[in-house]
C-alpha positions in Angstrom: 116.5 100.4 100.8 113.3 102.1 99.6 110.1 100.5 100.6 106.4 101.3 100.1 103.8 99.6 102.3 100.2 100.1 101.1 97.2 99.4 103.3 93.5 100.1 103.6 92.0 98.1 100.8 89.0 95.9 101.0 85.7 95.0 99.6 83.1 97.7 99.3 79.7 98.1 97.6 79.3 100.5 94.6 79.0 104.0 95.9 81.1 103.3 99.0 84.3 104.8 100.2 87.8 103.7 101.3 90.9 105.4 102.4 94.2 104.0 101.4 97.5 104.7 103.1 101.1 104.2 101.9 104.0 104.4 104.3 107.3 105.1 102.6 110.8 104.5 104.0 114.3 104.7 102.7 113.8 108.1 101.0 113.6 111.7 102.1 109.9 111.7 101.6 109.3 115.4 101.6 111.6 115.8 98.5 109.5 113.5 96.3 106.2 113.8 94.5 104.1 110.8 95.3 101.5 109.0 93.3 98.9 106.3 93.5 98.8 103.7 90.7 96.4 100.8 90.1 96.4 97.6 88.1 93.2 95.9 87.2 93.1 92.2 86.2 94.4 91.9 82.6 95.4 95.5 82.3 98.5 97.6 82.6 99.3 99.6 85.7 98.1 103.1 85.4 98.6 106.4 87.3 95.4 107.5 89.0 96.5 110.4 91.3 99.7 112.4 92.0 100.8 115.0 94.5 103.9 117.1 94.0 106.2 118.2 96.8 104.1 121.3 96.9 100.3 121.3 96.6 99.8 120.5 93.0 97.7 117.5 92.2 97.0 115.3 89.2 94.0 113.0 88.7 93.1 110.7 85.8 89.9 111.5 84.1 88.4 108.3 85.5 88.7 109.3 89.1 88.6 113.1 89.0 86.0 114.4 91.4 85.8 111.1 93.3 89.4 110.5 94.6 91.6 112.9 96.7 95.3 112.4 97.3 97.0 113.9 100.3 100.3 113.5 102.1 101.7 113.9 105.6 105.4 114.5 105.4 105.8 114.1 109.1 104.6 110.5 108.9 106.2 109.8 105.5 102.7 108.7 104.3 100.5 109.4 101.3 96.8 108.8 101.3 94.1 108.2 98.8 90.5 109.0 99.8 88.2 107.2 97.4 84.5 108.1 97.3 81.7 107.0 95.0 83.5 103.8 94.2 82.6 102.0 91.0 83.1 98.4 89.9 85.7 99.7 87.4 87.8 100.9 90.3 88.5 97.3 91.3 92.3 96.8 91.2 95.4 96.4 93.2 96.5 99.9 94.3 100.2 100.9 94.7 102.1 104.0 95.6 105.4 105.2 94.2 107.1 108.4 93.3 105.4 110.8 90.9 107.0 113.3 88.6 110.5 113.5 87.3 112.1 111.3 90.0 112.7 107.7 89.1 110.3 105.1 90.4 111.5 102.5 92.9 110.5 98.9 93.4 106.8 98.4 93.8 105.3 97.3 97.1 102.8 94.5 97.5 99.9 96.8 96.9 96.5 96.7 98.5 93.5 95.2 96.8 90.3 97.1 96.3 87.2 95.2 95.2 84.0 97.1 94.4 81.1 94.7 94.1 77.6 94.3 95.2 
C-alpha cells in the first residue's frame, strides 16, 4: 500500500521560512518523480514543485525563486524548502508522484499558515 506522510507545516509570519518533509512508503521511491502540491481554502489542488528521478525540477510561477524541492532516495523522502513566505502560500501541502507516473492516494497533508 502506497502511503505519503507529510510534516513540517505550521504558522509563520510573512517573510518567514518552513521546511516540509514527505516520507513515502510502498513504492520504489527512486523510480518516481515526486512533487509538492497545495490546496488553499476554496481552491483546487495545484502543483507547486516537482523533481524528476534525475535532477530536473519544475516550479510554478508563484513560488519560483522562493521554494526549493529536493529528495533523499536513501530515506524515501522529498523536501520542500519554503522561503520568503507570503499569505498567499497559506494552504494544505501534499506530496505525490510527479510526471508520467499515476498519482496515488493523497496523504493527510500538512497545513501551512502565513499570517502576521
